[in-house]
Legacy VTK file of the C-alpha trace (Angstrom):
# vtk DataFile Version 3.0
C-alpha trace
ASCII
DATASET POLYDATA
POINTS 661 float
8.280 -65.292 -14.203
5.220 -65.610 -11.958
6.110 -62.577 -9.765
6.854 -60.584 -12.932
3.246 -61.266 -14.172
1.851 -60.337 -10.792
3.765 -57.087 -10.670
2.625 -56.130 -14.048
-0.970 -56.710 -13.058
-0.445 -54.788 -9.873
1.132 -51.905 -11.694
-1.721 -51.639 -14.200
-4.419 -51.717 -11.613
-2.624 -49.350 -9.207
-2.385 -46.893 -12.011
-6.113 -47.038 -12.486
-6.749 -46.639 -8.765
-5.420 -43.173 -8.763
-6.332 -42.158 -12.270
-9.811 -40.718 -11.583
-8.446 -38.182 -9.067
-5.591 -37.150 -11.312
-7.679 -36.991 -14.409
-10.108 -34.639 -12.701
-7.246 -32.527 -11.583
-5.816 -32.439 -15.093
-9.209 -31.315 -16.354
-8.966 -28.364 -13.965
-5.450 -27.531 -15.302
-6.647 -27.844 -18.899
-9.595 -25.468 -18.195
-7.260 -22.973 -16.533
-4.731 -23.162 -19.390
-7.209 -22.858 -22.247
-9.815 -20.435 -21.051
-9.685 -16.781 -22.081
-11.983 -15.583 -19.374
-10.986 -14.876 -15.757
-11.118 -18.080 -13.676
-13.739 -17.931 -10.973
-12.534 -18.320 -7.452
-14.773 -21.372 -7.040
-12.868 -23.244 -9.714
-9.583 -22.600 -7.979
-11.177 -23.599 -4.647
-12.326 -26.927 -6.081
-8.930 -27.560 -7.556
-7.376 -26.957 -4.169
-9.917 -29.257 -2.524
-9.097 -32.090 -4.873
-5.370 -31.620 -4.490
-5.782 -31.453 -0.711
-7.881 -34.606 -0.615
-5.328 -36.556 -2.741
-2.509 -35.295 -0.476
-4.335 -36.224 2.743
-5.237 -39.625 1.300
-1.598 -40.345 0.335
-0.239 -39.235 3.778
-2.960 -41.230 5.555
-1.738 -44.523 3.941
1.802 -43.821 5.067
0.671 -43.231 8.708
-1.492 -46.333 8.654
1.405 -48.397 7.217
3.673 -47.687 10.244
1.447 -50.077 12.297
1.922 -53.054 9.834
5.506 -54.202 10.631
4.968 -54.078 14.484
1.696 -56.048 14.019
3.511 -58.645 11.978
6.368 -58.943 14.535
3.775 -59.253 17.349
1.909 -61.974 15.377
5.192 -63.933 14.879
5.992 -63.698 18.566
2.487 -64.914 19.588
2.722 -67.824 17.042
6.129 -68.826 18.494
4.763 -68.757 22.041
1.808 -70.872 20.869
4.104 -73.414 19.299
2.896 -72.650 15.827
5.385 -73.538 13.126
5.635 -71.265 10.057
8.289 -69.501 7.944
8.893 -66.670 10.542
12.084 -65.408 8.992
10.630 -64.724 5.501
7.547 -63.169 7.219
9.795 -60.886 9.336
11.818 -60.067 6.222
8.597 -58.929 4.540
7.870 -56.788 7.649
11.272 -55.171 7.373
10.628 -54.627 3.683
7.461 -52.811 4.461
9.140 -50.773 7.122
11.993 -49.807 4.743
9.883 -48.686 1.773
7.435 -46.843 4.071
10.351 -44.964 5.518
11.368 -43.973 2.079
7.812 -42.926 1.289
7.673 -40.908 4.487
10.957 -39.043 3.677
9.744 -38.399 0.149
6.398 -36.991 1.433
8.230 -34.597 3.674
10.082 -33.216 0.605
6.794 -32.925 -1.262
5.151 -31.073 1.574
7.840 -28.423 1.287
6.504 -27.650 -2.101
3.811 -24.961 -2.277
1.729 -26.986 -4.671
1.827 -30.690 -5.500
2.055 -31.543 -9.218
-0.507 -34.110 -10.294
2.045 -36.284 -12.117
4.280 -36.471 -8.935
1.329 -37.509 -6.757
0.358 -40.118 -9.405
3.841 -41.682 -9.454
4.038 -41.554 -5.684
0.670 -43.404 -5.128
1.499 -45.815 -8.010
4.678 -46.974 -6.120
2.782 -47.295 -2.813
-0.026 -49.488 -4.174
2.343 -51.746 -6.149
4.630 -52.353 -3.147
1.662 -52.886 -0.843
0.130 -55.577 -2.987
3.563 -57.220 -3.476
4.016 -57.369 0.282
0.537 -58.830 0.723
1.037 -61.531 -1.768
4.469 -62.454 -0.238
2.905 -62.629 3.206
0.154 -64.990 1.958
2.764 -67.124 0.149
4.929 -67.468 3.213
1.991 -68.339 5.510
0.431 -71.191 3.630
-0.486 -69.901 0.208
-4.151 -70.730 -0.558
-4.346 -72.099 2.999
-3.005 -68.850 4.607
-5.320 -67.221 7.207
-4.240 -63.839 5.810
-6.127 -64.092 2.499
-9.139 -62.444 3.984
-7.034 -59.366 4.871
-7.607 -58.479 1.262
-11.128 -57.433 2.321
-9.616 -54.374 4.141
-7.997 -53.342 0.917
-11.376 -53.752 -0.896
-13.157 -51.696 1.801
-10.557 -48.854 1.529
-10.744 -48.910 -2.252
-14.572 -48.737 -2.173
-14.525 -45.865 0.275
-11.781 -43.798 -1.349
-11.925 -44.662 -4.995
-14.516 -45.213 -7.781
-16.677 -48.367 -7.949
-14.828 -49.786 -10.923
-11.552 -49.387 -9.184
-12.929 -51.253 -6.126
-14.037 -54.114 -8.420
-10.599 -54.032 -9.980
-8.983 -54.588 -6.592
-11.349 -57.460 -5.949
-10.450 -59.063 -9.316
-6.727 -58.621 -8.651
-7.110 -60.349 -5.206
-9.044 -63.185 -6.757
-6.780 -63.638 -9.764
-3.609 -63.280 -7.753
-4.698 -65.915 -5.233
-5.684 -68.195 -8.093
-2.225 -67.815 -9.704
-0.420 -68.478 -6.426
-2.618 -71.553 -5.798
-2.026 -72.955 -9.292
1.783 -72.333 -9.074
2.001 -74.175 -5.698
-0.274 -76.974 -6.990
1.951 -77.365 -10.045
5.088 -77.223 -7.920
6.349 -74.017 -9.449
6.370 -72.400 -5.929
7.553 -73.912 -2.673
4.851 -74.420 -0.084
5.214 -72.817 3.423
2.566 -74.544 5.509
1.426 -73.369 8.989
1.855 -76.318 11.357
0.274 -76.563 14.823
0.989 -79.761 16.823
1.991 -81.573 13.725
-1.420 -80.685 12.102
-1.698 -78.375 9.161
-4.099 -77.492 6.480
-2.919 -78.082 2.930
-5.504 -77.317 0.334
-3.127 -78.192 -2.419
-3.574 -81.863 -1.677
-7.312 -81.423 -1.995
-8.135 -79.667 -5.294
-11.876 -79.697 -4.554
-11.441 -77.933 -1.250
-8.977 -75.503 -2.855
-11.515 -74.561 -5.488
-14.242 -74.137 -2.984
-12.014 -71.914 -0.817
-10.978 -69.823 -3.675
-14.571 -69.583 -4.960
-15.822 -68.408 -1.578
-12.848 -66.084 -1.243
-13.656 -64.514 -4.684
-17.301 -64.268 -3.707
-16.380 -62.573 -0.405
-14.168 -59.927 -2.004
-16.733 -59.172 -4.704
-19.633 -59.050 -2.260
-17.620 -56.798 -0.055
-16.793 -54.602 -3.032
-20.446 -54.521 -4.054
-21.947 -53.700 -0.589
-19.308 -51.128 0.330
-19.573 -49.500 -3.072
-23.345 -49.361 -2.891
-23.116 -47.705 0.483
-20.475 -45.314 -0.688
-22.531 -44.404 -3.826
-25.408 -43.386 -1.477
-23.134 -41.537 0.771
-21.446 -39.747 -2.142
-24.880 -38.684 -3.425
-25.593 -37.309 0.043
-22.270 -35.557 0.100
-22.867 -34.059 -3.311
-26.308 -32.932 -2.170
-24.889 -31.385 0.969
-22.079 -29.727 -1.082
-24.668 -28.236 -3.403
-26.696 -27.068 -0.442
-23.649 -25.640 1.139
-22.809 -23.777 -2.039
-26.282 -22.459 -2.228
-26.166 -21.314 1.402
-22.732 -19.699 0.810
-24.067 -17.889 -2.210
-27.194 -16.849 -0.321
-25.046 -15.539 2.567
-22.836 -13.664 0.158
-25.879 -12.082 -1.439
-27.436 -11.213 1.941
-24.129 -9.653 2.939
-24.145 -7.686 -0.266
-27.705 -6.479 0.493
-26.528 -5.447 3.977
-23.518 -3.604 2.567
-25.814 -1.796 0.082
-28.045 -0.798 2.967
-25.148 0.451 4.912
-23.976 2.499 1.869
-27.480 3.918 1.435
-27.597 5.016 5.078
-24.085 6.394 5.211
-23.814 8.047 1.733
-26.572 10.569 1.070
-25.257 11.786 -2.420
-26.842 10.170 -5.483
-23.681 9.637 -7.533
-21.729 8.135 -4.679
-24.568 5.660 -3.777
-25.073 4.465 -7.301
-21.339 4.048 -7.923
-20.980 1.904 -4.855
-24.106 -0.163 -5.581
-23.237 -1.170 -9.135
-19.700 -2.217 -8.133
-21.087 -4.337 -5.214
-23.713 -5.938 -7.452
-21.207 -6.767 -10.150
-18.801 -8.435 -7.623
-21.426 -10.394 -5.733
-23.012 -11.764 -8.874
-19.622 -12.427 -10.558
-20.572 -10.702 -13.825
-18.741 -8.459 -16.124
-20.824 -5.323 -15.649
-23.851 -3.633 -14.093
-25.623 -0.414 -14.645
-28.340 1.980 -13.454
-30.383 3.915 -15.929
-32.633 6.641 -14.627
-35.843 7.687 -16.206
-36.390 11.286 -17.102
-39.232 13.365 -15.473
-41.318 13.121 -18.613
-40.715 9.388 -18.935
-39.428 9.559 -22.428
-35.659 8.967 -22.028
-33.362 6.746 -19.981
-29.829 7.899 -19.252
-26.983 5.980 -17.666
-26.402 7.307 -14.108
-23.802 4.666 -12.997
-22.034 1.801 -14.639
-19.320 -0.781 -13.618
-17.201 -2.908 -15.915
-18.767 -1.552 -19.123
-16.867 0.350 -21.938
-16.918 4.133 -21.227
-17.789 4.975 -24.769
-20.754 2.571 -24.488
-22.507 4.565 -21.774
-21.015 8.069 -22.010
-23.672 10.632 -22.779
-25.864 7.895 -24.222
-29.546 8.317 -23.975
-32.139 5.509 -24.620
-35.283 6.726 -26.225
-38.134 4.741 -24.563
-40.393 5.081 -27.590
-37.700 3.417 -29.874
-37.026 0.624 -27.375
-39.920 -1.893 -26.862
-37.829 -3.834 -24.384
-37.104 -0.794 -22.047
-40.768 0.172 -22.398
-41.810 -3.310 -21.102
-39.336 -3.037 -18.212
-40.570 0.369 -17.259
-44.084 -1.071 -17.199
-42.907 -3.396 -14.449
-41.775 -6.584 -16.255
-38.200 -7.904 -15.624
-36.265 -9.075 -18.621
-33.598 -11.869 -18.750
-31.924 -13.506 -21.770
-28.906 -15.815 -22.278
-28.424 -15.149 -25.953
-28.353 -11.431 -26.581
-28.118 -10.532 -30.319
-28.868 -7.747 -32.622
-32.200 -9.212 -33.241
-33.263 -8.622 -29.620
-35.300 -5.650 -28.761
-32.319 -3.461 -27.786
-31.970 -0.033 -29.147
-28.208 -0.387 -28.952
-27.996 -4.218 -29.455
-24.936 -3.971 -31.564
-23.043 -2.641 -28.504
-23.789 -5.903 -26.622
-22.440 -7.960 -29.442
-19.303 -5.760 -29.749
-18.640 -6.185 -26.033
-19.356 -9.934 -26.277
-22.061 -9.813 -23.712
-24.307 -12.847 -24.039
-26.534 -12.655 -20.935
-28.348 -9.645 -19.729
-30.838 -9.060 -16.798
-32.972 -6.011 -16.327
-35.414 -5.157 -13.553
-37.368 -1.960 -12.878
-36.484 0.385 -10.072
-39.842 0.893 -8.322
-40.910 2.892 -5.290
-44.599 2.624 -4.399
-45.488 1.329 -7.902
-43.667 4.297 -9.502
-40.797 3.331 -11.854
-37.716 5.596 -11.554
-35.229 3.649 -13.687
-33.752 0.212 -14.642
-31.148 -1.886 -12.953
-29.080 -4.106 -15.276
-26.424 -6.882 -15.105
-24.273 -8.126 -18.010
-22.292 -11.280 -18.466
-20.235 -12.935 -21.329
-21.487 -16.379 -20.484
-24.562 -17.889 -22.214
-27.638 -18.505 -19.979
-25.883 -16.974 -16.910
-28.901 -15.724 -15.054
-31.426 -18.046 -13.253
-34.520 -17.643 -11.225
-32.700 -17.001 -7.987
-30.601 -14.324 -9.720
-33.843 -12.583 -10.913
-35.217 -12.657 -7.325
-32.013 -11.355 -5.880
-31.921 -8.601 -8.432
-35.471 -7.589 -7.605
-34.604 -7.186 -3.915
-31.407 -5.239 -4.879
-33.557 -2.969 -7.158
-35.868 -2.223 -4.282
-32.902 -1.019 -2.149
-31.527 0.919 -5.092
-34.935 2.630 -5.679
-35.052 3.602 -1.993
-31.544 4.972 -2.213
-32.574 7.057 -5.264
-35.479 8.539 -3.386
-33.413 9.226 -0.232
-30.560 10.743 -2.329
-32.964 12.959 -4.241
-34.682 14.002 -1.037
-31.317 14.856 0.478
-30.344 16.919 -2.562
-33.684 18.736 -2.377
-33.170 19.550 1.194
-29.711 20.739 0.422
-31.075 22.954 -2.251
-33.653 24.465 0.133
-30.903 25.057 2.683
-28.799 26.839 0.057
-31.761 28.946 -1.011
-32.521 29.780 2.588
-28.913 30.779 3.222
-28.898 32.857 0.070
-32.116 34.603 1.196
-30.800 35.173 4.704
-27.601 36.642 3.297
-29.565 38.778 0.886
-31.986 40.120 3.442
-29.329 40.686 6.173
-27.081 42.463 3.645
-29.933 44.802 2.552
-30.916 45.523 6.148
-27.510 46.109 7.644
-26.806 49.398 5.923
-30.038 51.257 6.889
-30.093 49.847 10.410
-26.449 50.984 10.843
-27.412 54.386 9.563
-30.330 54.506 12.080
-27.998 53.652 14.962
-25.451 56.277 13.873
-28.095 59.034 13.571
-29.440 58.081 17.086
-25.943 58.472 18.450
-25.760 61.907 16.880
-29.206 62.983 18.244
-28.474 61.605 21.738
-25.168 63.342 21.882
-26.943 66.765 21.763
-25.536 67.809 18.385
-29.019 68.859 17.166
-29.991 70.355 20.522
-30.599 69.517 24.083
-33.065 66.665 24.847
-35.425 66.594 27.797
-35.436 63.404 29.926
-38.503 61.987 28.305
-36.994 62.426 24.792
-33.698 60.901 25.856
-35.426 57.812 27.385
-37.460 57.195 24.199
-34.393 57.594 22.059
-32.429 55.218 24.327
-35.099 52.542 23.795
-35.079 52.973 20.053
-31.278 52.808 20.081
-31.342 49.602 22.120
-33.816 48.016 19.650
-31.755 49.164 16.660
-28.569 47.684 18.027
-30.419 44.435 18.833
-31.593 44.261 15.293
-28.085 45.010 14.048
-26.811 42.113 16.163
-29.388 39.860 14.729
-28.413 40.896 11.199
-24.800 40.316 11.883
-25.417 36.801 13.349
-27.760 35.972 10.381
-25.002 36.799 8.003
-22.566 34.550 9.998
-24.997 31.761 10.053
-25.699 32.102 6.312
-22.003 32.279 5.541
-21.172 29.194 7.562
-23.983 27.254 5.970
-22.948 28.223 2.446
-19.367 27.239 3.069
-20.379 23.633 3.674
-17.094 21.586 3.618
-15.074 23.694 1.234
-13.247 25.444 4.150
-9.470 25.651 4.007
-8.625 23.899 7.194
-5.322 24.580 8.775
-3.407 23.866 11.987
-4.725 25.979 14.947
-2.315 26.623 17.835
-4.434 25.776 20.931
-2.195 27.848 23.317
-2.632 30.905 21.142
-6.352 30.323 20.910
-6.602 30.051 24.679
-4.514 33.259 25.088
-6.861 35.284 22.845
-9.957 33.897 24.618
-8.543 34.904 28.016
-7.603 38.391 26.874
-11.062 38.875 25.222
-13.219 37.964 28.238
-11.144 38.626 31.425
-12.192 42.310 31.768
-15.810 41.650 31.083
-15.847 38.816 33.633
-14.075 40.947 36.230
-16.568 43.818 35.717
-19.394 41.469 36.511
-17.583 40.043 39.501
-16.996 36.565 38.013
-14.043 34.263 38.374
-12.878 33.494 34.899
-10.135 30.816 34.119
-8.692 29.322 30.945
-6.643 26.130 31.456
-4.521 24.623 28.652
-1.766 21.954 28.821
1.785 22.964 27.817
1.971 20.242 25.095
-1.499 20.808 23.711
-1.795 19.407 20.107
-2.984 21.668 17.262
-6.549 21.633 16.162
-7.612 21.118 12.604
-9.878 23.896 11.491
-10.505 27.546 10.676
-9.100 29.891 13.416
-11.702 32.589 13.173
-14.687 30.166 13.169
-13.315 28.255 16.052
-12.713 31.425 18.020
-16.216 32.680 17.192
-17.659 29.360 18.370
-15.882 29.679 21.770
-16.859 33.373 22.100
-20.535 32.492 21.673
-20.322 29.821 24.404
-18.226 31.921 26.864
-20.307 35.116 26.360
-23.482 33.124 27.225
-21.814 31.660 30.367
-20.803 35.204 31.531
-24.128 36.689 30.519
-26.205 34.128 32.478
-24.013 33.713 35.553
-24.569 35.838 38.738
-21.954 37.905 40.367
-19.544 35.845 42.312
-19.950 32.871 39.994
-17.381 30.896 38.107
-16.785 30.477 34.370
-14.035 27.958 33.302
-12.614 26.974 29.961
-10.490 23.750 29.946
-8.550 22.334 27.041
-7.483 18.633 27.104
-6.467 15.760 24.828
-8.628 12.547 24.570
-7.564 9.073 23.566
-9.218 9.224 20.243
-7.150 11.983 18.620
-9.500 14.843 19.549
-9.077 17.960 21.627
-11.793 18.350 24.327
-12.870 21.855 25.046
-15.110 22.305 28.148
-16.909 25.609 28.941
-18.683 25.448 32.282
-20.476 27.914 34.573
-22.680 27.895 37.652
-25.334 30.194 36.200
-29.062 29.813 35.705
-28.819 26.515 33.788
-31.226 25.241 31.166
-34.693 23.881 31.850
-34.979 20.184 30.946
-37.988 20.909 28.681
-35.864 23.360 26.603
-32.966 20.970 25.995
-34.283 19.366 22.746
-34.585 22.739 21.026
-31.449 24.246 22.501
-29.565 24.480 19.215
-32.596 25.594 17.071
-32.409 28.923 15.349
-34.110 31.854 17.120
-34.841 29.753 20.242
-34.245 31.057 23.732
-34.989 29.338 27.023
-37.675 30.818 29.211
-35.323 31.569 32.091
-32.855 33.323 29.745
-35.626 35.617 28.554
-36.355 36.630 32.148
-32.783 37.802 32.594
-32.352 39.528 29.253
-35.422 40.299 27.223
-33.735 41.053 23.956
-31.653 38.342 22.307
-31.091 36.797 18.905
-31.377 33.100 19.711
-28.781 32.418 17.013
-25.590 31.979 19.068
-25.950 28.185 19.910
-27.189 27.529 16.225
-23.973 29.110 14.993
-21.961 27.052 17.521
-23.496 23.794 16.347
-22.995 24.696 12.598
-19.295 25.468 13.228
-18.665 22.280 15.185
-20.312 20.027 12.557
-18.388 21.690 9.741
-15.160 20.843 11.607
-16.264 17.158 11.873
-16.571 17.558 15.627
-19.259 16.987 18.156
-20.902 18.986 20.957
-22.402 17.765 24.172
-24.290 19.699 26.884
-25.119 18.949 30.516
-27.282 21.336 32.556
-29.604 21.564 35.498
-31.739 24.594 36.103
-30.405 26.684 38.800
-27.016 24.935 39.002
-25.218 25.794 35.813
-24.274 24.475 32.453
-21.394 22.450 30.873
-20.689 22.539 27.134
-18.147 19.987 25.829
-16.801 20.336 22.293
-14.639 17.590 20.636
-12.494 18.745 17.684
-10.078 16.620 15.570
-6.362 17.298 15.956
-4.431 18.586 12.969
-2.969 16.240 10.464
0.774 16.033 9.839
0.627 17.766 6.413
-1.378 20.633 8.062
1.072 21.004 10.895
3.827 21.470 8.330
LINES 1 662
661 0 1 2 3 4 5 6 7 8 9 10 11 12 13 14 15 16 17 18 19 20 21 22 23 24 25 26 27 28 29 30 31 32 33 34 35 36 37 38 39 40 41 42 43 44 45 46 47 48 49 50 51 52 53 54 55 56 57 58 59 60 61 62 63 64 65 66 67 68 69 70 71 72 73 74 75 76 77 78 79 80 81 82 83 84 85 86 87 88 89 90 91 92 93 94 95 96 97 98 99 100 101 102 103 104 105 106 107 108 109 110 111 112 113 114 115 116 117 118 119 120 121 122 123 124 125 126 127 128 129 130 131 132 133 134 135 136 137 138 139 140 141 142 143 144 145 146 147 148 149 150 151 152 153 154 155 156 157 158 159 160 161 162 163 164 165 166 167 168 169 170 171 172 173 174 175 176 177 178 179 180 181 182 183 184 185 186 187 188 189 190 191 192 193 194 195 196 197 198 199 200 201 202 203 204 205 206 207 208 209 210 211 212 213 214 215 216 217 218 219 220 221 222 223 224 225 226 227 228 229 230 231 232 233 234 235 236 237 238 239 240 241 242 243 244 245 246 247 248 249 250 251 252 253 254 255 256 257 258 259 260 261 262 263 264 265 266 267 268 269 270 271 272 273 274 275 276 277 278 279 280 281 282 283 284 285 286 287 288 289 290 291 292 293 294 295 296 297 298 299 300 301 302 303 304 305 306 307 308 309 310 311 312 313 314 315 316 317 318 319 320 321 322 323 324 325 326 327 328 329 330 331 332 333 334 335 336 337 338 339 340 341 342 343 344 345 346 347 348 349 350 351 352 353 354 355 356 357 358 359 360 361 362 363 364 365 366 367 368 369 370 371 372 373 374 375 376 377 378 379 380 381 382 383 384 385 386 387 388 389 390 391 392 393 394 395 396 397 398 399 400 401 402 403 404 405 406 407 408 409 410 411 412 413 414 415 416 417 418 419 420 421 422 423 424 425 426 427 428 429 430 431 432 433 434 435 436 437 438 439 440 441 442 443 444 445 446 447 448 449 450 451 452 453 454 455 456 457 458 459 460 461 462 463 464 465 466 467 468 469 470 471 472 473 474 475 476 477 478 479 480 481 482 483 484 485 486 487 488 489 490 491 492 493 494 495 496 497 498 499 500 501 502 503 504 505 506 507 508 509 510 511 512 513 514 515 516 517 518 519 520 521 522 523 524 525 526 527 528 529 530 531 532 533 534 535 536 537 538 539 540 541 542 543 544 545 546 547 548 549 550 551 552 553 554 555 556 557 558 559 560 561 562 563 564 565 566 567 568 569 570 571 572 573 574 575 576 577 578 579 580 581 582 583 584 585 586 587 588 589 590 591 592 593 594 595 596 597 598 599 600 601 602 603 604 605 606 607 608 609 610 611 612 613 614 615 616 617 618 619 620 621 622 623 624 625 626 627 628 629 630 631 632 633 634 635 636 637 638 639 640 641 642 643 644 645 646 647 648 649 650 651 652 653 654 655 656 657 658 659 660
């Protein structure tokens, strides 16, 4: 009857010891099952933390319990050696009992660890059984080692300390109460003779508080005070520590959030630097902002040049019909007018009564919180950056500050993208003008060259030496002009094509064969050694065959032109480790002065030593080479020393599998 009462008390209290963790976990489950919004990752993270803590706590008790039976056996052996008389067999039986049920707990924990996720009710029952059996074993040990006179009664303090550290304050006081009440019940039962006494005897002396009720009451009183004081002090310390832990956790969350936002700003900066086009920049920015702020949508509205209208330039997470071709009239929207004047706006309860021109759209989309900040560059507003969320009062002061910084980056991106588009337009206009002028000049200059051929051939009569010399000079100038016109048309055509070229697979061996055939006679006539080297298993190049051939012709013709008789011109094809074909064109000609290297690929530029060898030249050949290489997503390098020759190295990507087919 007595042990039944004790076990019931232990069961009730052990249930309460684990309840706070399980209840908190159940609240997480309830929120997950009842909410209609997407569950934030932070909520799932905290759920996993709670489950992990409960799991580690349970497994730690099992590991600690393995030391109890050997300690009891060692204490029994030491007592026997010291001639201490006590009920050793019942005590050892309790030790075996602890060893047995801990083995069962260990086996059960292994089965539970195989599960991907522990269920709260399973953890609850598991811990319930552990606490109940531990307290049963503790009371049995005390009973078999003297009852109220047992030296083990103060071992309860360890349980109180563990409870105060791991559990709530009320639970720790509950353990203290259970220890005090349990000891009182055992003492009363032994005093009344309901339980047999098992005294600890040393040299025929033993302490038996049952025979002295006063001393028994004093001992129980001090024991009760000890456990409650232990619970109070440990709990007070743990309350302070928990507050510090909560404070550190909040600080850690803020630092994590700040790091996430800083990383987002860095990613936006990288996007701005790597993506020059306006639509691409804005699309990536609004997506990044919506993700880092964990909101439903974000938008960028651009202000018209006259400042009267706002149009949606980029959106993320908002209904298409909500922003498609929708224009906000600034005069009809006091809110947007205030933002354009430089004042940010934030609200956590957006309704139709707010100053929104399309407030009903917010209500229809169930968007409760909005945040708008102006896009400003040098005190000039170019648009509005917005964020939208379905939660009430979602945005706080730190969100506004982060959005201000983001708006500054977006405004810079807008200016850079617009400047890039303006430069592109200028380049297109220049290419169109070059094409137009070259086209209009080519026909008359070709006619002049043809007429000069007729006159110099004597068809209109014999020419004296002076007339023939003057006509020769005119013909040379006309053909130089015709070459300039042809190269201008090539440069304009390549610039206008941009990246709309139909790339295909280029056979490197065939390309090398054509280059060799084109220049071998010219090099031989000048007394140059000309060689083209290509590996037998050379991979195909991705590009336009005619443009690649023209690029190589420009490089090789320059090498032959500026190399003295007896020199060497070599073209070498090879494969690199990064899936590119390396093409090297080298000579031992006049080289390039160091001062002229920075302007080498500029249009109409010629080095001074090149002018001394050939007075007339277009200065467009290397500009065309650079344009073609860039259009093929390649790169060109040059090494040169005046008087010792020049090496041009071009890297072009190999063909893709689908292009090879």
